[in-house]
C-alpha positions in Angstrom: 40.9 225.3 -2.6 42.3 222.8 -0.2 42.1 220.2 -2.7 44.3 222.2 -5.1 46.9 223.1 -2.5 47.3 219.2 -1.5 47.7 218.3 -5.1 50.3 220.7 -5.9 52.9 219.3 -3.4 51.9 215.8 -4.3 52.8 216.6 -8.2 55.9 218.2 -7.1 57.0 215.2 -5.0 56.1 212.8 -7.9 58.2 214.9 -10.3 61.1 214.9 -8.2 61.0 211.1 -7.6 60.5 210.6 -11.4 63.7 212.8 -12.1 65.7 210.8 -9.3 64.8 207.6 -11.0 65.7 208.7 -14.5 69.1 210.0 -13.2 69.9 206.6 -11.8 68.9 204.9 -14.9 71.2 207.0 -16.8 74.3 205.9 -14.8 76.3 203.2 -16.8 77.5 200.4 -14.3 80.7 199.6 -16.3 82.0 203.1 -15.2 82.5 203.9 -11.4 80.1 206.6 -10.1 82.6 208.0 -7.4 85.9 209.1 -8.8 86.2 212.1 -6.4 89.4 210.5 -4.8 91.4 210.7 -8.2 93.6 213.8 -7.8 95.2 213.1 -11.2 94.6 211.5 -14.5 94.2 207.8 -14.2 93.8 205.1 -17.0 90.7 202.9 -16.1 90.0 201.2 -19.4 91.9 200.4 -22.8 90.8 199.1 -26.2 93.1 197.9 -28.8 92.5 196.8 -32.4 94.9 195.4 -35.0 94.2 194.7 -38.5 95.8 192.6 -41.3 96.2 194.9 -44.5 100.0 193.5 -44.6 98.8 189.8 -44.5 100.7 187.7 -41.8 102.8 190.7 -40.8 99.7 192.5 -39.5 98.6 196.0 -40.5 97.3 199.3 -39.0 96.4 199.7 -35.3 93.9 201.6 -33.3 94.1 202.3 -29.7 91.7 203.8 -27.1 92.7 204.8 -23.7 89.9 205.9 -21.1 90.9 207.9 -18.2 89.3 209.4 -15.1 90.2 213.0 -14.2 89.8 215.1 -11.2 86.9 216.9 -12.8 85.0 213.7 -12.3 84.7 213.1 -16.0 85.8 210.5 -18.1 87.9 211.0 -21.3 88.9 208.9 -24.3 92.1 209.3 -26.3 92.3 207.7 -29.5 95.3 207.0 -31.7 95.6 205.6 -35.3 98.8 203.9 -36.1 99.4 203.3 -39.9 101.5 200.4 -41.1 104.0 200.6 -44.1 103.7 197.1 -45.6 106.8 197.8 -47.8 109.1 198.5 -44.7 109.4 195.6 -42.4 111.5 195.9 -39.3 112.5 193.5 -36.6 111.3 193.9 -33.1 112.6 192.3 -29.8 110.4 192.6 -26.9 108.3 190.7 -24.4 106.8 188.8 -27.1 110.4 187.6 -28.5 111.8 188.5 -31.7 109.5 189.2 -34.7 109.1 191.1 -37.9 106.4 193.8 -38.4 105.7 196.8 -40.5 106.9 200.2 -39.6 104.2 202.1 -37.8 103.5 205.8 -37.8 101.1 207.8 -35.4 98.9 209.5 -38.1 95.9 210.7 -35.8 95.3 211.5 -32.2 92.2 213.0 -30.5 90.6 213.2 -27.2 86.9 213.3 -26.4 84.9 213.6 -23.2 82.6 210.7 -22.8 79.0 211.2 -22.4 76.4 208.4 -21.5 75.9 207.3 -25.0 79.7 206.9 -25.4 80.0 204.8 -22.2 77.2 202.5 -23.2 78.9 202.0 -26.5 82.3 201.0 -24.6 80.2 198.6 -22.3 78.3 197.0 -25.3 81.4 196.6 -27.4 83.1 194.9 -24.3 80.1 192.4 -23.9 80.2 191.8 -27.6 84.0 191.0 -27.3 83.2 188.4 -24.5 80.7 186.7 -26.9 83.3 186.8 -29.7 85.6 185.0 -27.4 83.4 182.1 -27.2 83.2 181.9 -31.0 87.0 182.2 -31.6 88.5 179.5 -33.5 92.1 178.2 -33.9 94.1 181.0 -35.3 95.7 181.1 -38.8 98.7 183.0 -40.0 96.7 186.3 -40.3 93.7 187.9 -38.7 92.3 190.9 -36.8 92.9 191.3 -33.2 90.7 193.0 -30.5 91.6 193.6 -26.9 90.0 195.3 -23.9 91.5 195.7 -20.4 89.8 197.2 -17.4 92.2 198.6 -14.8 91.7 199.0 -11.0 92.0 202.3 -9.4 95.6 202.0 -8.6 96.9 199.8 -11.2 96.6 196.2 -12.4 94.0 194.8 -14.7 90.7 193.4 -13.3 89.5 192.4 -16.8 91.3 191.2 -19.8 89.9 190.0 -23.1 91.7 189.2 -26.5 90.1 188.0 -29.6 92.0 187.0 -32.8 90.8 185.9 -36.4 88.4 187.0 -39.0 85.1 187.2 -37.1 82.9 189.5 -39.1 80.5 190.1 -36.3 83.1 191.6 -33.8 84.4 193.5 -36.7 81.0 195.1 -37.3 80.6 195.7 -33.6 84.0 197.5 -33.5 83.1 199.9 -36.5 79.7 200.5 -34.9 81.7 201.7 -31.8 83.7 204.0 -33.8 80.7 205.4 -35.4 79.1 206.2 -32.0 82.4 207.8 -30.9 82.5 209.8 -34.3 86.1 208.2 -34.7 85.4 206.5 -38.0 88.7 206.6 -40.0 88.1 204.4 -43.2 87.1 207.4 -45.3 89.8 209.9 -43.7 92.9 207.8 -43.8 93.8 205.7 -46.9 95.9 203.3 -44.5 92.7 202.0 -42.9 91.2 198.9 -44.3 88.8 196.7 -42.2 89.2 193.2 -43.7 86.5 190.6 -43.2 86.4 186.8 -44.2 84.2 187.6 -47.0 86.6 190.1 -48.6 89.5 187.9 -48.3 87.7 184.9 -49.9 86.6 187.2 -52.8 90.3 188.1 -53.5 91.1 184.5 -53.7 
């Protein structure tokens, strides 16, 4: 009887420790644990993707804004901007004067990030770093991928930009969209994900 009484507390202690380890393992280092000081919605991460269905003029754009809220959760706002390749307009901003297609916002949605989503964002950012090392001298057209991580009170602590027709980073980006359940290619006719192979076959 004494042996049974001893084993029961030991089992409970072991089970509690196992749960504690699992909870710790589930944390994604890329996202801060303590955001209790955030009294308002705050931008912490941003992903931008630009494509080239209009050739050298560019194409549709996709944007993701990850914010921390006072409920201690992270949220991702997704925007899809479609390009009208037949309507080019002149822009004048910090980049200078240039011509680009007229853009229209056609889809916007917000999701609360779970650990699977957070891990997908972290992995894509790592993939983006690797793609930066593979980046070659840019041509007149290409896809662009950007990631920005912001400090708690403004300013970027991480900034990555990749340009070109790297099929691997394109595949990584599409995988991110599917994990977030934001894949748009079948829902919106303006979305076309061009790769090197597709361009070469057209020629």
